[in-house]
Every structure is written in structure tokens, then in C-alpha cells.
N, C-alpha and C positions, 0 to 999 in steps of 0.2 A: 776770645772766654778761657783763663786757662782750665785745662781738664784735672783736678785734682787727685792723687789713688786711695781708695775703696779701702775701707780695714778689714782685713781677711778676716770670711768666714773660721771659726779656731771649732769652734763645739759642738760636736753630730751628738747629737741617741746614740747613748749606750742599746739603745731599745736594734735599732737597724743594723751595731753590730758591722757600720763607720767609722772610719781611720779614727785616734782620738793619741789627742800631743799630747806628748812631756814638754813639762816649765818649759826650757831649753830650749826647744822650739814655738814654743808661744813669742816668745821671748825673743831668737834669733824673725820670725817673724817678722814682731811689729819695731824691732831695730830697724825692719826694711825698707815694712813700710812708714816707721820716720822719716828714716835720709829719705824716699823717695815725693813724700811732702814739701819738706824740707827743702828740698831740691826747685821742684812748683815752683815755691815760693818766694825762692830767688831768683829764678826765671822774672817769677810775676812781678818781683818791685822794680827790675832793671826793665822790665818796660815800663812799668807807671813814673817811675824816673827820670829816664829818654822820651816823656813826652812832655812838651814842653807846657806850662798852664794859661800861659795869654803869647794869645796874638797878638804880632806891632803891630800894625801897617801906613800905612803915608798915602793919602786922598786928599785930594781939592774939599770936599761935601762930605760931613757924613753921608748924608743923605744913598753916598758910592756904595757902602758897606749893609749886603745882602740881608744878612743872618747873622746878627752882629749877637755874641754867648759872651757872659757873662765875664770878665774879664781882659775882654777888648781892650787895649791901648791904635790909637793911630794919632796922626801929626793930621791936622787941616789946617793944608797951606791958605785957606780960602782965609782960615781966623787967626791963624801966626800961634794956632793953639793945640798944646796933649790934651784929649780928648779917653778918661775909662768909662768901658758901658759898665753901668752898675744893672742888675737885675735883684731887686730884695721886693718884698712883703710891701715898702714900704714907696720905692718905687723903680719906675725901673727906663731906661735913656742912656745917653750922654750925658758924662759932668765933664766940666776940666777940673786938670787935675796942677793944685798947686797955681802960685803967682794967680796976679792979673788980667 
């Protein structure tokens, strides 16, 4: 899981005498934070885009697949058909893909 940068604490109580920031310092800190956030999001995008959306399996029967997930596709050699695993509120299970 990505660890996104936290926005820096920029404003302090004037009563405590802690540092106050100029507009330029605030702008620079926010620019650095924004650049770090964009970098983390870009890294996360690459991770997501490089993950396959479905698995394609070659099996003799669908019962060979232990824990199918929505989007899995297989070729069932015994039936000579491609099948896809569907998981929705209406149905859960393997369905034939295209053709007779």
C-alpha cells in the first residue's frame, strides 16, 4: 500500500513564540509536498497498471480452479470452451464465452 506524504504543519500559535512562515516559505513547502504526492501517485499508477486484470488458465475442468476471482478466464479442455468467472449480485460461477 502506498504511503502518501502528509501536508506539513505550517501555522503555529503566535502566543507560544514558535516560528511563523513567510508566504514564500509556505508556497515552497506546499510545492515540495505536491511534488512528493505526485511522485507517490505516479508510482502507484505504475503498480496498478502492471497488475493483470484477469488470469487466463488452461485446465481440463473448471473444478480444478481452487478459488476463482471475478474476471478469470479459462479454457476447459474437456468441454472445448473458453469460460469466464462471473461474480455479481445476480450470479456467481463460470459462464461460457461466445459461440456455441
